[in-house]
N, C-alpha and C positions, 0 to 999 in steps of 0.2 A: 485695677478693678473695672475702670471705664472701658479699657481695651477688651476685657473679657465679655462685658455686656454687649459691646459693639459686635464682637464676633458671634455671640449667641443670636443677636438680632439679625445679622447678615445670614446666618445659617437658617434661621426660621423663615426669613424672606425667600431664600432660595428654595426651601422645602415647599412653602406655600405657592411659590411660583410654579414649581414642578407639578404640584397638586392641581393648580389651576389649569395648566396645560393638559394634564391627563384628563381632568374633568371636561375641558373644552373638547378634547379629542373624543371623549366618550359620547358627549351630547351630539357632536357632529356625526357620529356613527349611527345615531338613532334613525330609524325609518321616518320620513316626513309624513308618510301616509300608508295606508294598507287597504286592501279590498277584502270584504267579508261576505260570506254567504249567510243570509238570515232566513228565518222561518217565513214561509208563504202565508199571506193573509187569506182568510176565507172571505168571499165576496158575495154580495146580494145586489142584483139588478145592475151589475157593472160588466162591461165587456173587457175592461182592462183591470189591472191590479198594480199595487205598488211594487217597486223593484225588489228583487231578492238578492241581487248582488250590488253591494253598496260600498262607497269609499268613505273612510273617516281619516282626517288628518291628525297628526300628533297633537297639534294645538287644540283642536276640537276635543280630542279624547281627554286631555289633561283638564280642560275647562269643564267638561261634563263630570269628570271624576271629582273635582273640587266642589262643584255645585251640589252634587248628590251627597257627598260627605258632609258638607255644611248642613244640609237639610236633615240628614240622619242624626248628626251630633246635636243639632238644635232641638230636635224632638226628644232625644234621650235626656237632655238637660231639662226640658219642660216636664218630663216624667218625674225627674228627681225633685224639681221645685214644687210640683203638685203634691208629691208625697210628704214634703216638708210643710205643706199648707201655706206656701207662699203664693202659688197660683190657686185660685178658687174658681168654683162654678164649672160650667161645661168646658171640656177640653178634649178634642179629638185629634189624635196623633196620626202622622202620615208615613211613619217609617215602614219600609217595605215597598212603597208605591212610588219611590223617587223617580224611577225611569219614566213614569207617565208625565209628570210635570216638566222634567228637563227635556224629554224627547219632543213634547208638544212645543215648548218654547223655542227649541232649536229650528223649527220649521215655520214659525210665524214671525211677524214683526212686532216691535213694541208699540207701533201705531195701531195694530190690531187690538181687539177687545177680548176680554176674558171674564167669565163669571162662573162661580162654583158654589158648592154647598158649604157646610160648616167645617169640613176637614181642609182648612184653607191656609195653614202656615206656609207650606211649601210654595204655593202659587203666589202668596204675598211676596216671598223672597225672589222668585223668578221674574215677577213683574216689576221689580225695582226696589222693594222694601229692603232695609238693612236688617241684619241680625239684631242689632241693638234696638231698633224700632219695634221689631216683632217681639222680642223677649220683654221689653218694657211694657208693651201692650198686654201681654199675657199676665203681668203682675199689676196692671192697672195704674201705670205711672205716667207722668206728664209728657215724657219724651216718647211715649208709645205712638205707633203709626196712626192711631185714631184718638190721640190725646189721652189715652187711658180710659176711654169711655166705651170701647167696643168689646175688648177682651178677645178670647180665642176665636169666636165665631164671626166677628164683625171687623175685619181689617180691609183696608182699601188703599189703592195706589192709582197712579194715572192709568186710565184705560183698564182698570181692574175694579170690578163692582162687587167684591166680596165673595166669600164670607156671607152666607145667608142661612138663617136658623130654621126656616120653615121647609120641611122636606119637599123637594121638587119645585118650590116656588120660584127658584132662580131660572128655570127653563123658559117660561113665558117672558120673563124679564130679558133674558138673553136674546130671544127672538125680537123683542122690541129694540134692543141695541142694533141688531142686524138690520131691522127695518130702517133705523136712522142712517145706517151706512148706505143703504140703497137710496134712500130719499135724498141724501146729500150728494149722491153720485160719486162717492169715493171708491177706492180700490180696497177698502178695508173689509174685514170680516169679524165675526164674533165666534169665539169658542165657548160653548155652553156645556158645562160638566155636571153630572149627577151620578149617583150610585145605583147599584142593582136594586137596592131597597126602594129607591124613589122611582125606579123604572115602571112600577105598576100604577103610578099616580095618573088619574084621569086627565089632569091639566097638561101632562106631557104629550098625550095623544092629541089633544086639542091643538097644542102648539105645533106638532108635526104637520097637521092638516093646514094650518094657516101658513106655515113656512113653505110648504110645498106649493100651495096655491099662488103665493106671492114671489116664489123663487128667491127666498131670502138667503144672503150669504152667511149661513150659520153652519158650524160643525157641531153637531150634537155628539157628546162623548159620554158614554156610560163606563165609568170606572167600576168594573165588576170584580170586587175583592172577595166574592164568594159568600159573603154573609151580610144580610141586611140587619143591623144590630146583632141579635143572636140567632137569626134564622137563616139557614142555608138556602141558596137559590133554588135548590130542588124542591124544598118544602114551601117556597113562597110563590113560585111562578110555574104556570102550566107549560110555558115555553121559555127555555133559558137561552134561546138564540136572540140575545138582545140586539144584535146588529141587524136583525130582520124585522124588528118591531115597528120600524117606520113604514113597513109594507110597501108603499109607493115611493119611499125615499131610498136611494142606494145606500148600501152599508158595507162595513169592513169589520172583521173580527181579527184582533191584533194581539200578539204576545206582549202584554204590558209590562213584563219583567225585563225586556230587552230594549234598551234605549234606542238602538238603531232601528228596530222594528217600528217603534213608536214614531221616531223621527221621519222615517220614509212614508209611513201611512199618513201622518199629518201633512207632510209635503204634498202627497197625492190629493188629500182631501182639500187642502187650501187651494191648489190649482183648480180643482173641480168648482169650488165656490167662486173664485175670482173670474173664472171663464163664463160666468152667468148661468150655470146649470142648476143653481138653487142649492138647497141644503143637502148634507150628507151625514150619515150616522156612523160612528165608530164605537166598537166595544173593545175596551182594553182589559184583557184578562190579567188581573194583578192580585196582590195579597197584602193584607195589613198584618204586621207582627203584633201590635198592641190590640187590646179589645176595642169595641166600638167607640167607647169613650173611656176616660180615666176611672169612671165608676164601674166599668166592666172588666173583670180580670181576664176575660177572653179565653178561658179554658173549660167552661161548663158546657159548651156546645161543640167543642173541637178538642182534640188531644194535643198535648205538648209535643208528642212525636210528629204530628202533622206539621206543626209550626216549625220544628227543627228540620224536618225534611225539606220544606220550602227554603229555609235559610241556607241549607247545605247544597241544594241543587239549583236554585233559581234566583238567588239574591242578586238584585240588579247591579249593585256596586262591585261585588265579587266577579260577576260576569264581565263587566267592563275592565276591571283590573287585570283579569286573566288575559283578555284580548291585548291590552297594552303591553303586558310583559312578554307574552308568547310571540308577538309580532315585532319585538325589538323597538317599540315606540316609547318606552319609558323604562327606568330602572326601579328596583325595589326601594333604593335609597331616596330617589326623587319623590316617589309616592308617599314614603314615610315623612318626608319633609312637608308635603302638603297636609298630611294628617296632623302634624304638630302645629302648623300654622292655623288650621281649622279649629283645633281644640283651644288654642289661645284666644282666637276670635270669639268663640262661644263663651269661654270663661270671663272674658272682658265684658261681654254683653250681659251675662248673668249678674256680674258685679253691679253694673249700672241698673239692671232691673230690680235689684234688691235695695239700692240706696237712693235712687232718684225719688223726689217727692211725689206724692199722689196729687191729682188735680184738686185745686181748692173748691170748696162748696159753692162759691159764687159763680163758678164756671159750669155748674151742673146743666144749665139749659142753653149754654152757648152752642152755636153750630147747628141749630135746628133749621134756621133759614140761611140760604146762601148769602143774601144781602139783608140789610136792615129792612124790616117790613115798613111800608109807607104809613101804616096806621098801627096803633097798639093792638096786638093780638093776644087774646086771653090764653093763659097757660104756658106762655114762653118764659115768664119770670115768676117763679113760685112765691116771691116775696112782694110782688106788686099787689096793691089793694085793688079789688074789683070795683069798677064804677058803674053806677046805674045811670042809664041815659033816659029813663022815663021821667 
């Protein structure tokens, strides 16, 4: 009996060893990098433009794929939890726009700064937040990235300033962060994101003016997903050339569904800012698959056929996957492995997000001040009795 088991184990070991050799040989045969021709950017007040012939390594491609898949699966799980009434309140999903966040992050440093609007889950992840922290924040739990007090619209990480609920209000804040970079004399910059709906806000044009006057190292990025809430850009804006809106600020219009286009344009913009030339404006032409928020079914102002057409022709994850496979940079099995690992990570995070305790009531007013105030400040403790000094 033992002899038989020993023989079986030896045979298995030999088979596994052979499989490992085949596997190793297969991976060794993969291309370590490839060159791609990408769509040319439209430019405004620029003599040069981002490169149209770019190189992507196998490692970069696999990392981009994993990050975008994680963001996509995380948003789909958030959709599911919202419909189960486990996530409440405002919730704006980012699926469809993953190439924007991942492409931007690929060309800046974690020491650089980033601020965005309320569609912030993806950027929270690329800025260093974990899936568990994000999912727990969505369900209002103690292990959330904002201790369960911020929810969908108010997530923060190091050098990431949210998640802002007021339309367009993050743009002047981002310019303020860029002013701090310049004041401190660092080589850092601020990426300041807003949508096509916010692009018509007066405060944005005021910010353009100040940023240009002071030559602030800020990249203004309009994520144009074609609809401001339920209104198409054509019905909301007299000019839909958002990359020209800065007028005296140079601009780029970029294919926001192609991660390599976004990466190269952001690299170009970052070099522009770091060289002391002041602000630059980017318009990323992208698309959201979900409605504006979870309260919007997203099909009353556009057709299901339109959504399906974008999915089938321009999906950012499918585009990257096709490039990896057609250039012998990965195998179908390897990408499936990543998909399985991502799904497990999301399921584990969802489990925590539904079982972790909510923050206790006594913590309601914590974290209002960075440090303990030197004197008693009214309103920071709802249970403190007010004292009269008269």
